[in-house]
C-alpha positions in Angstrom: 1.2 -8.3 -18.1 4.9 -9.0 -17.8 7.8 -7.1 -19.3 11.6 -7.0 -18.8 14.1 -4.3 -19.2 17.5 -3.4 -17.8 17.4 -0.1 -15.9 19.8 1.8 -13.6 19.4 1.6 -9.8 16.6 3.4 -8.2 19.1 5.4 -6.2 20.4 7.1 -9.3 17.4 9.4 -9.5 18.3 13.1 -9.2 17.6 14.7 -5.8 14.3 16.3 -6.7 12.0 14.3 -4.6 10.1 15.1 -1.3 12.0 17.4 1.0 15.0 17.6 -1.4 16.6 14.8 0.7 19.2 13.9 -1.9 19.7 11.0 -4.3 20.4 8.3 -1.7 16.8 8.1 -0.5 13.9 6.2 -1.9 10.4 7.5 -1.3 7.3 5.3 -1.6 3.7 6.5 -1.3 0.8 4.1 -0.8 -2.7 5.5 -1.2 -6.2 4.2 -1.5 -7.5 6.8 -3.8 -11.2 5.8 -3.5 -11.5 6.1 -7.3 -8.8 7.9 -9.2 -11.2 10.0 -11.2 -12.9 11.3 -8.1 -9.6 11.8 -6.4 -8.4 13.8 -9.4 -11.4 16.1 -9.1 -10.8 16.6 -5.4 -7.1 17.3 -5.6 -5.6 13.9 -5.0 -3.5 13.7 -8.1 -2.1 17.2 -7.2 -1.3 15.9 -3.7 0.4 12.8 -4.9 2.4 14.8 -7.5 3.7 17.2 -4.7 5.1 14.2 -2.9 7.5 13.7 -5.8 8.0 10.1 -4.9 10.1 7.4 -6.7 7.2 4.9 -6.4 3.5 5.5 -5.9 1.2 2.5 -5.1 -2.5 3.0 -5.7 -5.5 1.0 -4.5 -9.2 1.3 -5.5 -8.3 2.9 -8.8 -11.7 2.0 -10.2 -10.8 2.8 -13.8 -9.7 1.2 -17.0 -6.3 2.0 -18.5 -7.6 4.9 -20.6 -9.4 6.4 -17.6 -6.4 6.1 -15.4 -4.2 7.8 -18.1 -6.7 10.6 -18.5 -6.8 11.2 -14.7 -3.0 11.5 -14.5 -2.8 13.8 -17.6 -1.7 17.3 -17.1 0.2 16.4 -13.9 3.8 15.2 -13.3 2.4 11.7 -12.7 1.8 11.5 -16.4 5.5 11.1 -17.0 5.8 8.0 -14.7 5.7 4.4 -15.8 2.3 2.9 -14.9 1.7 -0.8 -14.1 -2.0 -1.2 -13.7 -4.2 -4.2 -12.8 -7.8 -3.2 -13.2 -10.7 -5.3 -12.0 -12.7 -7.3 -14.5 -15.7 -5.7 -12.7 -16.1 -2.2 -14.0 -15.8 0.5 -11.3 -14.5 -1.9 -8.7 -11.1 -2.4 -7.0 -8.0 -1.9 -9.2 -4.4 -1.5 -8.1 -1.4 0.2 -9.7 2.3 0.9 -9.3 3.6 4.2 -10.7 7.4 4.6 -10.9 10.1 6.9 -12.1 12.1 3.8 -13.4 10.5 1.3 -15.6 10.0 -2.0 -13.8 12.1 -4.9 -14.8 9.0 -7.2 -14.6 5.4 -6.9 -13.6 3.1 -9.7 -12.3 -0.6 -9.4 -11.7 -3.0 -11.3 -9.4 -2.9 -14.2 -6.9 -4.3 -17.5 -7.9 -8.1 -17.4 -8.3 -7.9 -13.6 -7.9 -5.9 -12.9 -11.0 -8.6 -10.7 -12.6 -9.9 -9.0 -9.4 -7.6 -6.0 -9.5 -6.3 -6.6 -6.0 -2.6 -7.5 -6.4 0.2 -6.3 -8.6 4.0 -6.8 -8.2 6.7 -4.7 -9.8 10.4 -5.6 -9.7 13.1 -2.9 -9.6 16.8 -2.8 -9.5 17.9 -1.7 -6.0 21.6 -1.0 -6.0 23.1 -4.4 -6.9 20.0 -6.3 -5.8 16.3 -6.5 -6.5 13.3 -4.9 -4.9 9.8 -6.2 -5.4 7.0 -3.7 -4.6 3.4 -4.9 -4.3 0.3 -2.8 -4.3 -2.5 -4.8 -2.6 -6.2 -4.3 -1.9 -7.6 -6.8 0.5 -11.4 -7.5 0.5 -13.5 -5.6 3.0 -15.3 -8.8 4.1 -18.4 -9.3 6.1 -18.4 -11.5 9.2 -20.1 -14.9 8.8 -20.9 -14.5 5.1 -19.4 -15.7 1.8 -17.7 -12.3 1.5 -15.6 -13.1 4.6 -14.8 -16.5 3.2 -13.5 -14.9 0.0 -11.4 -12.5 2.1 -9.8 -15.3 4.0 -9.0 -17.1 0.7 -7.3 -14.0 -0.6 -5.4 -13.7 2.7 -4.3 -17.3 2.4 -3.0 -16.6 -1.1 -1.3 -13.5 0.3 0.4 -15.6 3.0 1.8 -18.1 0.5 3.2 -15.3 -1.7 4.6 -13.3 1.2 6.3 -16.4 2.5 8.0 -16.8 -0.9 9.1 -13.2 -0.9 10.4 -13.4 2.7 12.3 -16.6 1.9 13.9 -15.0 -1.1 15.0 -12.0 1.1 16.3 -14.3 3.8 18.6 -15.9 1.2 19.9 -12.5 -0.1 18.0 -12.7 -3.3 16.1 -9.4 -3.0 14.0 -7.4 -0.6 10.2 -6.9 -0.8 7.6 -4.3 0.2 3.9 -5.0 0.5 1.9 -1.7 0.4 -1.8 -1.1 0.4 -5.2 -1.1 2.0 -5.2 -4.5 3.8 -8.5 -3.9 5.4 -7.5 -5.2 8.9 -6.6 -3.3 12.0 -4.0 -5.4 13.6 -4.1 -4.3 17.3 -6.4 -2.5 19.6 -4.2 0.6 19.1 -5.0 0.5 15.4 -8.7 1.3 15.8 -10.3 4.0 17.9 -13.4 2.1 19.0 -12.0 -1.4 19.2 -14.5 -2.7 21.8 -17.4 -1.6 19.6 -15.9 -3.4 16.6 -15.2 -6.8 18.1 -16.8 -9.3 15.8 -16.8 -7.0 12.8 -14.9 -7.6 9.6 -11.6 -5.7 9.7 -11.1 -6.5 13.4 -11.9 -10.2 13.5 -9.5 -12.5 15.5 -9.0 -14.7 12.5 -8.0 -11.7 10.3 -5.6 -10.3 12.9 -4.0 -13.8 13.3 -2.5 -13.4 9.7 -0.7 -10.2 10.9 0.6 -12.1 13.9 2.1 -14.7 11.5 3.6 -12.0 9.3 4.8 -9.5 11.9 5.4 -11.8 14.9 4.2 -11.4 18.5 5.8 -11.2 22.0 7.2 -14.7 21.5 8.3 -14.7 17.9 10.0 -12.3 15.5 8.1 -12.0 12.2 9.6 -12.0 8.7 7.9 -8.7 7.9 8.0 -5.3 9.6 5.1 -2.9 9.9 6.7 0.5 9.1 3.7 2.5 10.0 3.9 1.2 13.5 7.7 1.2 13.6 7.9 4.9 12.9 4.4 5.9 14.2 5.1 5.1 17.8 3.1 2.9 20.2 -0.3 4.3 19.3 -3.2 4.7 19.4 -3.1 5.5 15.7 -2.0 7.2 13.6 -5.2 6.1 11.7 -5.4 6.0 7.9 -9.2 5.5 7.3 -12.3 7.4 8.5 -15.8 6.9 7.2 -17.2 9.8 5.2 -20.3 9.8 7.5 -20.8 11.8 10.6 -18.0 13.3 12.8 -15.6 10.4 12.5 -12.9 12.3 10.8 -13.2 15.4 13.0 -13.2 13.2 16.1 -10.3 11.1 14.7 -12.5 7.9 15.1 -10.5 6.0 12.6 -8.8 2.7 11.7 -5.2 2.0 10.7 -5.7 -0.4 7.8 -3.2 1.0 5.2 0.3 -0.5 5.5 3.8 -0.7 4.2 5.2 -4.1 5.3 8.8 -4.6 4.5 11.2 -7.5 4.7 13.7 -7.0 7.4 16.6 -5.9 5.3 14.5 -3.2 3.7 12.9 -2.3 7.0 16.3 -1.6 8.5 16.7 1.1 5.7 13.5 2.9 6.5 14.1 6.3 8.0 10.7 7.9 8.2 6.9 7.2 7.8 4.2 9.8 7.6 0.4 9.6 7.3 -0.9 12.3 5.1 -4.0 13.1 7.1 -6.0 16.0 5.5 -6.0 19.3 7.4 -9.8 19.3 7.6 -12.8 17.3 6.4 -13.3 19.7 3.5 -9.7 19.0 2.3 -10.1 15.2 2.1 -9.8 13.7 -1.4 -10.3 10.1 -0.2 -11.7 8.3 2.8 -8.1 7.0 3.3 -4.9 9.0 4.1 -1.7 8.1 2.1 1.2 6.5 3.9 4.6 7.8 2.8 7.8 5.9 3.8 11.4 7.0 3.0 14.2 4.5 2.8 18.0 4.9 2.5 19.4 3.5 -0.7 
């Protein structure tokens, strides 16, 4: 699933995107749609269309190509270029990158996870350089089970690829952006009930250690920047996932597990990040909230 084409810079798009901010901004939305067909019925496609973004990264699409096309039909998203990596297991996972400009190249999968619908990369011209945008969906995992071992293998593969992309950026060969549902709350401020979730997948010490390697800690600056935290303040929250069950959403008992992680050059161009939390439980179209980040060109 690779293709090449010469296209103008992303910044040449007319100033019709979110907030009418002008042609020198790039807007990227990342959203776990919890099934694109269900999201369409609940108003999710309408919400994403209203954002009028340059690039939309989707996770948990749970559809084949035809079903995704049908869900986007009769909306402005139908006019976008679609790079889609469905899972080989029907109704599971699936990631996509929708874009105003056709990607220069698309790459799918990571090692043994090539057919799992959990990783897709799209390259775009970015001024005189290159921007690689990734939509990723990390496994949920389950502590002390084969599911957790599989999650760690996927995160190992992520680490290798992210090191490659960060190294490319460090040598001036193009910036990169990792978006998606990474299914890990990095810090205590990223989960409402952190004490009650110690030892649970999504907040395991081993999982969080990957984020320390990518983002750095008090003693080391990382090669990636967490833009949700950079623009969201010190926390707690803002959270991006709440279970459908009980009063979790109403009480804001959530997890921050949806990210946009940027290489440092791109991160320096980020000007705003917003979590699209629904106004009420009845208004939700996914169990996740989209994360929208705006960048200067």
